[in-house]
BALO-431086 format. One record per atom (N, C-alpha, C): residue in one letter; x, y, z. Coordinates in pm, whole numbers, padded with zeros to 5 digits, always signed. Layout:
# residues N
AXYZ
...
END
This chain:
# residues 296
T+06830-04191-00211
T+06859-04250-00112
T+07037-04312-00162
I+07150-04247-00022
I+07259-04278-00071
I+07296-04434+00006
P+07379-04492-00139
P+07401-04625-00136
P+07478-04697+00003
D+07433-04818+00045
D+07494-04923+00166
D+07607-04864+00144
E+07704-04872+00057
E+07844-04916+00057
E+07933-04762+00043
D+07845-04620+00016
D+07908-04505+00080
D+07899-04485+00225
L+07794-04573+00309
L+07807-04544+00443
L+07869-04672+00516
T+07922-04782+00479
T+07997-04847+00540
T+08123-04836+00526
S+08182-04795+00405
S+08278-04772+00392
S+08307-04626+00499
L+08224-04568+00524
L+08281-04523+00641
L+08345-04577+00783
G+08271-04659+00819
G+08250-04780+00908
G+08131-04783+00975
I+08057-04722+00922
I+07877-04702+00959
I+07864-04843+00932
E+07810-04898+01067
E+07697-05003+01074
E+07554-05000+01041
I+07497-05094+00911
I+07379-05078+00977
I+07303-05172+00999
V+07196-05139+01112
V+07216-05229+01222
V+07079-05297+01183
E+06956-05224+01096
E+06812-05232+01106
E+06786-05183+00941
R+06689-05232+00919
R+06606-05216+00810
R+06432-05177+00827
F+06428-05083+00807
F+06272-05071+00830
F+06241-05049+00704
G+06160-05131+00589
G+06092-05091+00520
G+06168-05083+00371
S+06143-05024+00251
S+06239-04957+00157
S+06258-04868+00172
G+06397-04907+00164
G+06514-04802+00146
G+06519-04678+00308
I+06494-04726+00423
I+06505-04705+00572
I+06565-04792+00678
R+06690-04731+00654
R+06790-04828+00747
R+06850-04714+00886
G+06875-04848+00980
G+06929-04779+01107
G+07059-04813+01116
L+07123-04682+01197
L+07244-04651+01193
L+07359-04653+01274
V+07443-04699+01292
V+07540-04680+01393
V+07657-04645+01382
I+07685-04453+01379
I+07752-04408+01390
I+07910-04346+01456
P+08047-04495+01441
P+08154-04440+01517
P+08177-04270+01509
D+08211-04242+01637
D+08225-04138+01682
D+08376-04054+01556
R+08432-04174+01544
R+08570-04138+01424
R+08480-04076+01295
S+08391-04098+01239
S+08298-04130+01178
S+08223-04018+01141
L+08199-03950+01300
L+08054-03856+01234
L+08076-03740+01150
Q+08241-03674+01148
Q+08214-03600+01054
Q+08240-03581+00910
A+08246-03682+00881
A+08294-03762+00726
A+08147-03830+00715
Y+08066-03847+00808
Y+07945-03863+00765
Y+07792-03758+00747
R+07882-03666+00865
R+07796-03503+00809
R+07861-03481+00672
E+07958-03449+00595
E+08030-03427+00469
E+07941-03498+00367
L+07923-03570+00411
L+07844-03690+00299
L+07690-03641+00310
I+07614-03648+00395
I+07499-03617+00372
I+07495-03460+00347
G+07595-03383+00349
G+07579-03229+00297
G+07564-03240+00137
M+07677-03401+00081
M+07665-03366-00051
M+07542-03430-00119
K+07513-03531-00042
K+07408-03635-00124
K+07260-03581-00068
L+07265-03488+00004
L+07148-03429+00066
L+07016-03405-00068
T+06900-03436-00062
T+06831-03365-00155
T+06785-03246-00143
E+06783-03141-00252
E+06727-03027-00227
E+06598-03057-00135
G+06529-02925-00019
G+06449-02956-00014
G+06409-03045+00107
F+06532-03156+00141
F+06489-03207+00303
F+06595-03197+00337
W+06589-03241+00481
W+06692-03213+00609
W+06716-03385+00633
N+06797-03370+00771
N+06819-03450+00822
N+06882-03426+00973
E+06868-03544+01065
E+06923-03500+01179
E+06976-03630+01226
T+07113-03565+01330
T+07205-03696+01380
T+07164-03716+01514
V+07077-03769+01594
V+07093-03785+01719
V+07179-03861+01883
G+07218-03765+01933
G+07272-03842+02013
G+07194-03817+02199
R+07279-03860+02266
R+07266-03802+02427
R+07247-03700+02426
S+07378-03611+02394
S+07384-03493+02444
S+07437-03422+02338
E+07377-03452+02187
E+07346-03326+02048
E+07248-03410+01982
I+07185-03276+01953
I+07105-03297+01806
I+07171-03211+01703
F+07220-03272+01577
F+07287-03227+01475
F+07191-03215+01410
F+07162-03067+01298
F+07047-03084+01180
F+07090-03025+01091
Q+07096-03067+00940
Q+07146-03059+00801
Q+07031-03010+00703
F+07029-02901+00654
F+06927-02833+00643
F+06929-02815+00482
K+06929-02917+00328
K+06921-02856+00189
K+06827-02787+00166
L+06802-02601+00139
L+06698-02578+00092
L+06673-02585-00057
D+06556-02529-00108
D+06556-02562-00215
D+06615-02502-00308
D+06715-02386-00314
D+06791-02361-00419
D+06979-02419-00388
G+06938-02511-00281
G+07060-02560-00274
G+07156-02544-00141
T+07137-02457-00104
T+07218-02425+00024
T+07196-02500+00105
L+07337-02537+00226
L+07326-02657+00249
L+07329-02536+00446
K+07221-02531+00552
K+07256-02493+00669
K+07280-02555+00756
E+07365-02601+00871
E+07392-02701+00936
E+07402-02602+01083
F+07334-02686+01222
F+07324-02663+01338
F+07336-02739+01466
A+07391-02696+01546
A+07391-02809+01653
A+07289-02761+01744
Y+07165-02834+01799
Y+07093-02756+01855
Y+07108-02742+02001
S+07057-02568+01998
S+07080-02532+02124
S+06959-02411+02100
A+06970-02323+02268
A+06875-02221+02269
A+06897-02085+02199
A+07014-02063+02134
A+06997-01965+02040
A+06958-01978+01915
N+06934-02086+01849
N+06906-02155+01714
N+06784-02198+01689
R+06697-02259+01841
R+06557-02352+01815
R+06487-02264+01743
E+06458-02159+01760
E+06363-02097+01616
E+06377-02091+01522
E+06525-02087+01469
E+06531-02080+01314
E+06514-02205+01242
I+06536-02306+01355
I+06541-02457+01346
I+06413-02499+01328
A+06327-02458+01399
A+06184-02503+01413
A+06133-02424+01331
R+06200-02326+01223
R+06097-02226+01110
R+06126-02328+00974
L+06272-02381+00985
L+06332-02484+00873
L+06235-02621+00856
C+06271-02653+00963
C+06160-02763+01030
C+05987-02770+01006
S+05956-02633+00957
S+05781-02644+00959
S+05801-02610+00773
T+05904-02528+00747
T+05912-02483+00602
T+05963-02626+00504
L+06049-02674+00538
L+06079-02846+00426
L+05988-02912+00459
N+05900-02943+00620
N+05857-03050+00633
N+05673-03026+00632
N+05594-02906+00545
N+05480-02871+00531
N+05400-02834+00698
D+05500-02891+00781
D+05435-02843+00965
D+05406-02698+01000
P+05276-02696+01039
P+05319-02601+01119
P+05365-02520+01229
L+05409-02402+01255
L+05527-02394+01333
L+05478-02377+01419
E+05327-02408+01531
E+05341-02443+01630
E+05377-02598+01672
K+05368-02699+01571
K+05447-02815+01582
K+05544-02848+01615
T+05634-02741+01549
T+05744-02769+01505
T+05829-02733+01636
S+05771-02565+01699
S+05842-02548+01806
S+05925-02576+01876
D+05893-02724+01940
D+05937-02773+02080
D+05990-02910+02021
I+06102-02853+01968
I+06183-02933+01848
I+06225-03086+01946
P+06243-03120+02043
P+06257-03221+02130
P+06124-03319+02128
R+06036-03262+02161
R+05870-03331+02183
R+05816-03388+01994
Y+05888-03235+01886
Y+05874-03326+01773
Y+05931-03457+01717
L+06044-03446+01748
L+06163-03571+01686
L+06104-03685+01793
A+06062-03685+01877
A+06019-03777+02030
A+05936-03844+01937
G+05839-03793+01813
G+05721-03848+01760
G+05775-03936+01672
N+05931-03968+01664
N+05967-04047+01563
N+05961-04181+01674
P+05933-04319+01659
P+05940-04407+01784
P+06091-04467+01792
F+06215-04433+01659
F+06335-04494+01668
F+06396-04385+01728
Y+06336-04227+01802
Y+06465-04124+01887
Y+06360-04130+02022
R+06248-04167+02033
R+06181-04186+02121
R+06172-04175+02301
Q+06299-04308+02307
Q+06311-04289+02444
Q+06437-04210+02424
L+06533-04182+02367
L+06629-04150+02360
L+06570-03917+02390
M+06510-03916+02357
M+06494-03730+02319
M+06426-03747+02482
V+06307-03837+02520
V+06233-03805+02653
V+06341-03883+02723
T+06424-03950+02738
T+06570-03971+02860
T+06628-03879+02888
H+06698-03835+02774
H+06829-03727+02714
H+06814-03569+02667
H+06654-03565+02635
H+06621-03429+02588
H+06547-03335+02621
G+06417-03411+02786
G+06330-03343+02818
G+06237-03316+02759
A+06226-03410+02631
A+06110-03412+02546
A+05990-03473+02626
A+05890-03438+02614
A+05743-03444+02647
A+05686-03534+02589
T+05525-03587+02584
T+05429-03684+02511
T+05477-03647+02382
P+05497-03740+02291
P+05541-03639+02140
P+05379-03654+02078
S+05388-03546+01991
S+05292-03542+01914
S+05299-03547+01749
G+05449-03561+01706
G+05463-03523+01584
G+05581-03617+01543
R+05635-03663+01493
R+05780-03678+01423
R+05823-03595+01307
S+05959-03619+01286
S+06018-03519+01149
S+06028-03596+01023
R+06030-03536+00947
R+06044-03589+00849
R+06220-03575+00784
R+06292-03708+00700
R+06432-03638+00740
R+06565-03798+00618
R+06572-03742+00567
R+06695-03836+00491
R+06714-03894+00541
I+06859-03925+00601
I+06947-03970+00692
I+06978-03976+00799
V+06957-04036+00905
V+06952-04011+01034
V+07037-04145+01089
G+07076-04096+01251
G+07198-04225+01261
G+07221-04226+01464
E+07321-04288+01445
E+07384-04263+01635
E+07501-04263+01611
T+07536-04240+01681
T+07713-04312+01763
T+07748-04381+01837
P+07834-04466+01889
P+07850-04552+01957
P+07835-04486+02119
D+07895-04366+02137
D+07931-04318+02271
D+07825-04177+02244
D+07701-04187+02188
D+07626-04079+02194
D+07514-04156+02140
P+07455-04233+02174
P+07314-04376+02056
P+07220-04253+02081
G+07099-04344+01954
G+07004-04301+01923
G+06965-04386+01850
L+06850-04399+01776
L+06805-04437+01700
L+06814-04368+01532
G+06799-04449+01407
G+06764-04336+01324
G+06734-04402+01201
A+06727-04334+01098
A+06652-04408+00941
A+06697-04315+00866
S+06673-04376+00737
S+06687-04253+00619
S+06503-04252+00538
V+06485-04179+00455
V+06346-04215+00415
V+06394-04142+00277
P+06339-04248+00159
P+06336-04243+00010
P+06276-04105+00022
G+06300-04033-00107
G+06223-03911-00156
G+06113-03927-00207
V+06076-04021-00278
V+05959-04077-00356
V+05914-04144-00309
A+05787-04232-00362
A+05726-04326-00352
A+05701-04425-00401
S+05773-04376-00524
S+05745-04563-00683
S+05884-04454-00741
L+05975-04592-00748
L+06085-04538-00868
L+06118-04711-00962
G+06197-04646-01056
G+06171-04827-01184
G+06058-04849-01219
L+06032-04907-01301
L+05964-04953-01429
L+05855-05080-01317
V+05821-05079-01171
V+05714-05125-01209
V+05649-05048-01098
R+05553-04947-01196
R+05454-04852-01105
R+05335-04854-01173
P+05225-04799-01103
P+05083-04871-01127
P+05013-04867-01257
P+05108-04685-01366
P+05001-04746-01465
P+05071-04842-01529
L+05206-04857-01568
L+05267-04974-01599
L+05224-05134-01579
V+05153-05144-01430
V+05117-05226-01420
V+04970-05327-01458
Y+04925-05185-01472
Y+04780-05202-01544
Y+04782-05210-01717
L+04844-05117-01754
L+04884-05156-01877
L+04953-05327-01915
G+05027-05325-01877
G+05106-05422-01890
G+04951-05569-01888
S+04891-05552-01737
S+04779-05616-01752
S+04702-05644-01874
I+04647-05510-01905
I+04561-05512-02039
I+04609-05589-02131
A+04692-05554-02138
A+04787-05578-02269
A+04799-05710-02282
L+04802-05761-02184
L+04848-05942-02159
L+04694-05967-02160
G+04618-05898-02124
G+04431-06032-02106
G+04391-05981-02241
V+04443-05892-02349
V+04394-05840-02478
V+04450-05975-02596
G+04535-05997-02538
G+04634-06074-02622
G+04554-06236-02589
I+04531-06272-02469
I+04486-06361-02410
I+04341-06407-02457
H+04277-06297-02481
H+04152-06304-02559
H+04155-06357-02683
F+04276-06308-02744
F+04201-06312-02909
F+04248-06493-02940
I+04364-06535-02872
I+04376-06669-02863
I+04293-06764-02812
W+04221-06681-02669
W+04115-06787-02597
W+04008-06697-02542
S+03877-06669-02628
S+03763-06580-02632
S+03672-06656-02579
A+03677-06652-02420
A+03596-06738-02358
A+03493-06615-02283
R+03368-06627-02327
R+03288-06504-02250
R+03261-06484-02114
L+03221-06398-02072
L+03230-06360-01915
L+03048-06405-01881
I+02960-06308-01983
I+02845-06288-01980
I+02771-06268-02066
P+02639-06294-02081
P+02542-06313-02215
P+02609-06206-02281
A+02600-06181-02417
A+02640-06065-02519
A+02513-05968-02507
P+02410-05965-02486
P+02348-05844-02500
P+02321-05747-02384
V+02431-05817-02256
V+02423-05745-02157
V+02582-05701-02122
S+02669-05746-02205
S+02794-05698-02189
S+02823-05596-02213
T+02793-05539-02282
T+02806-05369-02373
T+02746-05307-02293
P+02594-05328-02220
P+02580-05184-02153
P+02675-05195-02001
V+02664-05310-01946
V+02787-05341-01750
V+02875-05285-01806
G+02972-05317-01948
G+03114-05293-01967
G+03101-05146-01974
A+03059-05053-02022
A+03006-04935-02042
A+03019-04835-01923
F+02876-04914-01896
F+02871-04878-01736
F+02976-04827-01601
A+03061-04959-01649
A+03179-04958-01524
A+03296-04887-01583
T+03294-04889-01697
T+03422-04800-01780
T+03405-04643-01748
L+03296-04605-01759
L+03254-04483-01734
L+03272-04436-01613
M+03223-04520-01549
M+03228-04476-01369
M+03429-04463-01366
A+03507-04569-01365
A+03627-04552-01379
A+03683-04399-01456
V+03602-04374-01557
V+03713-04268-01561
V+03644-04124-01536
A+03504-04145-01452
A+03499-04021-01364
A+03568-04016-01213
L+03625-04138-01185
L+03665-04167-01079
L+03812-04118-01076
F+03904-04158-01188
F+04020-04095-01233
F+03981-03905-01248
V+03907-03934-01318
V+03903-03795-01325
V+03896-03724-01211
S+03815-03694-01137
S+03760-03637-00950
S+03931-03695-00922
A+03989-03776-00885
A+04077-03748-00798
A+04198-03696-00847
V+04217-03692-01011
V+04335-03625-01068
V+04302-03465-01032
R+04208-03412-01025
R+04175-03284-01005
R+04181-03277-00821
T+04155-03361-00772
T+04119-03355-00591
T+04323-03279-00551
F+04355-03382-00625
F+04519-03383-00623
F+04581-03294-00687
R+04497-03191-00802
R+04578-03130-00850
R+04526-02959-00764
A+04402-02976-00743
A+04343-02931-00634
A+04449-02870-00496
A+04485-03010-00422
A+04578-02981-00328
A+04740-02941-00318
G+04733-02932-00467
G+04890-02910-00519
G+04994-02973-00492
T+04941-03114-00487
T+05076-03226-00459
T+05063-03312-00603
P+05175-03332-00653
P+05214-03418-00792
P+05113-03580-00759
I+05087-03587-00912
I+05025-03747-00896
I+05111-03826-00934
P+05227-03864-00994
P+05295-03964-01020
P+05381-03982-00907
G+05386-04138-00901
G+05488-04176-00786
G+05606-04136-00747
N+05662-04105-00845
N+05808-04103-00876
N+05819-03922-00872
R+05708-03870-00771
R+05775-03727-00781
R+05730-03716-00596
P+05777-03636-00556
P+05780-03618-00406
P+05614-03602-00367
T+05576-03642-00262
T+05436-03615-00249
T+05436-03495-00149
T+05330-03411-00176
T+05410-03279-00044
T+05258-03231+00037
T+05145-03336+00066
T+05066-03325+00132
T+04978-03429+00136
I+04908-03479+00286
I+04793-03606+00261
I+04679-03548+00212
V+04597-03575+00154
V+04486-03506+00051
V+04375-03620+00114
R+04266-03559+00152
R+04185-03619+00223
R+04012-03552+00189
T+04035-03487+00072
T+03899-03445+00037
T+03869-03542-00101
G+03733-03520-00152
G+03696-03552-00322
G+03696-03744-00274
P+03732-03841-00348
P+03734-03923-00335
P+03833-04040-00218
Y+03879-03930-00235
Y+04012-03949-00111
Y+03915-03982+00042
R+03797-03911+00016
R+03741-03931+00149
R+03735-04064+00171
F+03658-04145+00076
F+03623-04257+00053
F+03717-04383+00065
S+03861-04348-00041
S+03932-04437-00066
S+04070-04408-00056
R+04126-04446+00013
R+04347-04399+00006
R+04390-04408-00118
N+04311-04488-00215
N+04397-04503-00375
N+04321-04510-00494
P+04217-04390-00505
P+04090-04386-00535
P+04128-04414-00729
I+04272-04378-00776
I+04321-04405-00895
I+04355-04533-00944
Y+04409-04596-00831
Y+04443-04758-00856
Y+04304-04812-00849
L+04212-04776-00761
L+04077-04820-00814
L+03984-04773-00940
A+04023-04703-00949
A+03947-04610-01128
A+04042-04731-01183
F+04174-04779-01203
F+04215-04816-01308
F+04172-04981-01296
S+04150-05017-01177
S+04112-05150-01168
S+03988-05203-01244
L+03850-05087-01186
L+03738-05087-01246
L+03769-05035-01393
L+03857-04961-01475
L+03895-04954-01591
L+03878-05068-01645
Q+03984-05187-01602
Q+04001-05304-01693
Q+03918-05367-01669
L+03824-05403-01507
L+03676-05461-01461
L+03562-05488-01617
G+03531-05310-01659
G+03482-05260-01745
G+03500-05264-01854
L+03624-05335-01855
L+03672-05315-02041
L+03695-05530-02046
S+03675-05565-01935
S+03659-05728-01950
S+03524-05765-02001
F+03403-05712-01907
F+03258-05698-01937
F+03201-05609-02112
W+03280-05522-02121
W+03255-05476-02241
W+03312-05561-02343
I+03419-05595-02376
I+03474-05698-02467
I+03394-05843-02427
N+03386-05881-02291
N+03318-05980-02281
N+03439-06063-02295
S+03571-06044-02191
S+03655-06117-02199
S+03692-06170-02112
L+03700-06332-02027
L+03724-06421-01958
L+03890-06377-01899
G+03940-06373-02053
G+04109-06372-02032
G+04129-06195-01977
L+04067-06104-02021
L+04078-05980-01940
L+04052-05943-01823
L+03989-06074-01799
L+03935-06039-01582
L+04038-06107-01524
I+04076-06222-01601
I+04197-06306-01484
I+04305-06283-01502
T+04356-06152-01634
T+04483-06110-01589
T+04480-05988-01482
L+04332-05968-01426
L+04367-05871-01368
L+04388-05883-01227
I+04390-06021-01205
I+04335-06086-01064
I+04542-06090-01045
P+04647-06129-01101
P+04765-06060-01019
P+04809-05878-01021
A+04728-05850-01120
A+04751-05670-01097
A+04711-05611-00979
V+04547-05667-00901
V+04548-05598-00777
V+04631-05715-00689
A+04660-05792-00685
A+04765-05856-00643
A+04926-05791-00608
L+04943-05773-00705
L+05102-05679-00720
L+05069-05528-00661
M+04962-05485-00672
M+04943-05348-00602
M+04914-05395-00425
S+04855-05426-00411
S+04798-05445-00290
S+04886-05559-00190
F+05004-05590-00276
F+05081-05607-00154
F+05224-05621-00207
V+05286-05534-00306
V+05401-05470-00343
V+05389-05313-00310
I+05325-05291-00407
I+05326-05141-00468
I+05257-05062-00370
I+05115-05045-00318
I+05093-05006-00202
I+05153-04995-00099
P+05177-05112+00013
P+05257-05103+00112
P+05357-05027+00097
R+05429-05060+00007
R+05568-04910-00025
R+05552-04781-00046
E+05451-04742-00102
E+05385-04649-00081
E+05326-04553+00078
E+05281-04628+00116
E+05202-04666+00268
E+05339-04579+00370
R+05434-04745+00323
R+05574-04682+00414
R+05605-04586+00400
Y+05608-04516+00262
Y+05669-04375+00261
Y+05640-04291+00302
L+05460-04286+00286
L+05382-04193+00344
L+05344-04176+00475
E+05440-04326+00562
E+05384-04263+00695
E+05517-04213+00780
A+05610-04237+00658
A+05728-04194+00737
A+05776-04010+00656
R+05689-03998+00556
R+05685-03838+00524
R+05620-03781+00582
F+05513-03799+00656
F+05405-03776+00733
F+05324-03842+00849
P+05434-03836+00965
P+05438-03962+01033
P+05318-03896+01135
S+05290-03780+01156
S+05154-03711+01270
S+05024-03736+01188
E+05031-03747+00987
E+04936-03711+00946
E+04873-03895+00904
Y+04931-03925+00856
Y+04926-04028+00747
Y+04848-04124+00865
P+04898-04172+00948
P+04839-04275+01022
P+04706-04291+01080
S+04640-04113+01092
S+04538-04121+01132
S+04430-04154+00974
Y+04496-04073+00883
Y+04426-04129+00797
Y+04386-04252+00723
K+04493-04327+00727
K+04518-04479+00698
K+04370-04553+00791
A+04401-04502+00953
A+04302-04569+01024
A+04133-04539+01048
S+04129-04467+00939
S+03996-04367+00925
S+03941-04404+00755
V+03982-04435+00629
V+03969-04466+00504
V+04030-04596+00499
R+03963-04676+00380
R+03994-04794+00324
R+04123-04790+00209
R+04210-04906+00223
R+04297-04881+00136
R+04212-04872-00034
W+04081-04969-00043
W+04034-04934-00164
W+03911-04853-00165
L+03848-04957-00077
L+03657-04894-00045
L+03643-04950-00007
END
């Protein structure tokens, strides 16, 4: 994501923030060329940017080999723009072929596209890195982070820290959860279920060809395997693993530390990832989110 100061130094106003890393911009006419040059330098390979106004839609595509392609949208280049949007956004060409309709799927652009670019009722919206508006040619825009999760607050570390803390508490305070004769079979069963769920989810991701770590760009929405029943089967497996270990070790302390871990996942990490997926797959993820539960 381009730092705020790089934008404000050009006289660009950040008027709104939509979740993690997404910004609404107002770009003065005098700053438009400098803004486009900044985008050309900073845009990540495999991403694209559009700047939308009343009279012009300007596209910048950064190909996987680093090549930058720029177009002011017109009838002469709309086929090439549609092809590039399809390729970089993993959308079918028939969806991107009507560029105004495609962009109108983004609610930030909808009124502008319908009013000034003849867009019909939208069916999808674009993936973009930075978009914006100019005072004389207004529109709305946002920037989308390239990955769902960066930094140290990542799911494996959350659960690893939770388990480590719980084991530490157990050595200090070894309060039991259930009678000893049943703790081992119950804990072993839950742990094995967690491992099986994790393996199934990983195999499903690999079969779909999308990266598993959240610090790499997601390439598709997975709906098969355990993702038919849970939007987050890997996180469900992590939670079930700690629950199983709690019973297996028969540790109340290990169970207690699971609570803040699940809370952090539910209220911080998963919502952040969902905002990323909604921005990156605006025509696919909302329907999937509405039809499949977050956990189970």
